[in-house]
C-alpha positions, 0 to 999 in steps of 0.5 A, a space after each residue: 499500500 502507497 502511504 498515506 498522504 495529507 490529502 488523505 486525511 483531510 478526507 478521511 477527517 472530512 476537513 480541508 487540506 490547510 486545516 490538516 496542515 495548521 491542526 498537525 502544526 499545532 495551530 490554535 486557529 483549529 476547533 479542538 474538535 476539529 483538532 481530533 478529528 483530524 488526528 484521529 484520521 492520521 493515526 488510523 492513516 498511519 499518516 507520517 508528515 513529510 519532513 521536507 514539505 514541513 520545512 518549506 512551512 516552517 523554514 526549519 528542517 533540524 538537519 544540517 550538510 556535511 560536504 568532505 572531498 573524501 569519506 574514507 579513512 580515520 582522518 573523516 571518521 574522526 572528523 564526522 565524530 566530533 561533527 556528530 556530537 556537537 549536532 546531537 547537543 544542539 539538537 541537530 541530525 546530520 546528511 554527509 555527503 563526498 564531493 569526490 575531492 573535486 569541484 562538479 562533485 561538491 556542485 552536485 552534493 550543493 544541489 542534493 542537499 539545497 532544501 534539504 538542510 539548516 546549513 553547511 558545512 563544507 570542506 574543500 581542499 580545493 580553491 575553485 571548489 570552496 569559492 563554488 560553494 559560497 556561490 551556490 549556497 546564498 543566504 545559506 549558512 556555510 561555514 567553511 573548511 578550507 587548506 588555503 590560506 586565512 580568509 576574513 571575509 566569510 566563516 571559516 576554519 584552517 589548519 596552519 600547514 605551513 606553519 606545522 610543516 615547518 615544526 617537522 622539519 626542524 623536529 627533524 634537524 633537531 634530531 639530527 638528521 641532515 637528508 631529509 625527504 618529503 613525501 607530498 600529497 596531491 597536486 592541486 590539494 590546499 593543503 598538502 601545498 601549503 606542507 609542502 611549503 613549508 618543508 622546503 621553506 625549513 630545508 632552506 633556511 638550513 642550507 639543506 637540499 630536498 627532495 619531494 616524491 608525490 603521495 596521494 594521501 593514502 597508505 599505500 602511496 605513503 609505502 611507495 613513495 619509501 621505496 622510491 626512497 630507498 632506491 635513490 642515490 641518496 641515504 635519507 636519514 629523515 622522511 616527513 610525511 604530508 599525512 599520517 597514513 601516508 606515514 605509516 605506510 612508509 613505517 611499513 615499507 621501511 620494516 619489510 626492508 630492514 630499515 630501524 627507525 629511528 635508529 637509521 631513518 626518522 619519520 614524522 606525520 601529519 594530523 595526530 589520527 587515532 591509529 599513530 600513537 597504536 602503531 610500532 614504533 609510535 608516529 611523531 606527528 602533528 597534532 590538529 585535535 580533530 574530533 575537536 575541530 569537527 566540533 568547532 565547525 558545527 558549533 560555529 554553523 548552528 550560531 550562524 543558523 540561530 542568528 538568521 532565526 533571531 534576524 540578525 543579518 549579520 554573520 555573528 563570527 564571521 571571523 576565520 579561525 587557525 588551527 596551530 598544529 601540535 607536535 606529538 613526539 613519540 618513538 619514530 623520531 630520535 630523542 635528542 637533549 633539545 627535544 627531551 628538554 622541549 617535551 618536559 617543559 611542555 611549552 606551548 606546540 608541544 603537547 603534555 601526551 609527549 612527556 614519556 612517548 619517546 620510550 614506545 618500543 
C-alpha cells in the first residue's frame, strides 16, 4: 500500500488540507473538536508528515549538511565524530556527502542538499570548490573548512599547514637529520601544497637540498614512496610525510626492508589520527585535534543559524579561525637533549602526551 498523504487525512476527516496542516503544526486557529478528529484520522491512516514539506512552512529542518572530499579513512571518521557530537548537543541530525575531491562533485552535493538542510559545513581542499560553495549556497549559512590561506571575509576554519610543516622539519633537524625527504600529498590540494611549502622553506633555511616524492594521502602511496626513497642514490635519514596515513605506509615499507626507525631513518607525520599512537614505532606527528575541529565547525554553523532565525542579518562570528598544530613526539623520531627539554617543559605547541612517549617501543 502507498503511504497516506495529507490529502487522504483531509478526506478521511472531512476537512480541508489547510486545516490538517494547521492542526498537525499546533496552530490555535483549529477548534479542539476538529483537531481531535484530524489526529484520529491521521492515526487511523498511519500518516507520517513529510519532513521536507514541513520544512517549507517552518523554514527549519533540524538537519545539517556536511560535504567532505572523501568519506574514507580515520581522518574523516574522526572529523564526523566531532561534528555528530556537537549536532546532537544542539538537536540536529547530519546528512554527509562526498564531493569526490573536485568542484563538480561539490556542486552536485550542494544541489542535493539545498532545501533539505538548515546549513552546510564544506571541507574543501581546492580553492575553486570553496568559491563554488559560497556562490551556490546563497543565504544558507555555511562554514568552510578550507586548506588555503585565511580568508576573513567568510566564516571558516583552516589549519596552519605551513607552520606545522616547518615544525616537523625542525624537529627532524634537532634530532640530527640532514638528508630529509618529503612525501607530499596530491598536486592541486591546498593542504598538501602548504605543507610542501613549509618543508621547502625549512630546508632552505637550514641550507639543505630538498627531495620530494608525490603521494596521494593514502597509505599505499606512502609505502610506494618509501620504497622509491630507498632506491635513490641519496641515503635519507629523515622523512616528513604530508599526513599520517602516508607515514604509516612508509613505516611499513622500512620495516619490510629491514631499515630501522628511528635509528636509520626518522619519520614524522601530520594530523595525529588515532592509529598514529598505536603503530610501532609510535608515530611522531603534528596534532590538529581532528574531532575537536569538527565540533568547533559545527558549533559555528549552529551559531549562524540561530542568528538568522533571530533576525540578525550579520554573521555573529565572520572570522577565520586558524588551528595551530601541536608537535607530538613519539618513538619514530630520535630523542635528543633539545627535544627532551622541550617535552619536559611543555611549551606552547608541544602536547603533554608527548612526555614519556619518546620511550615507546
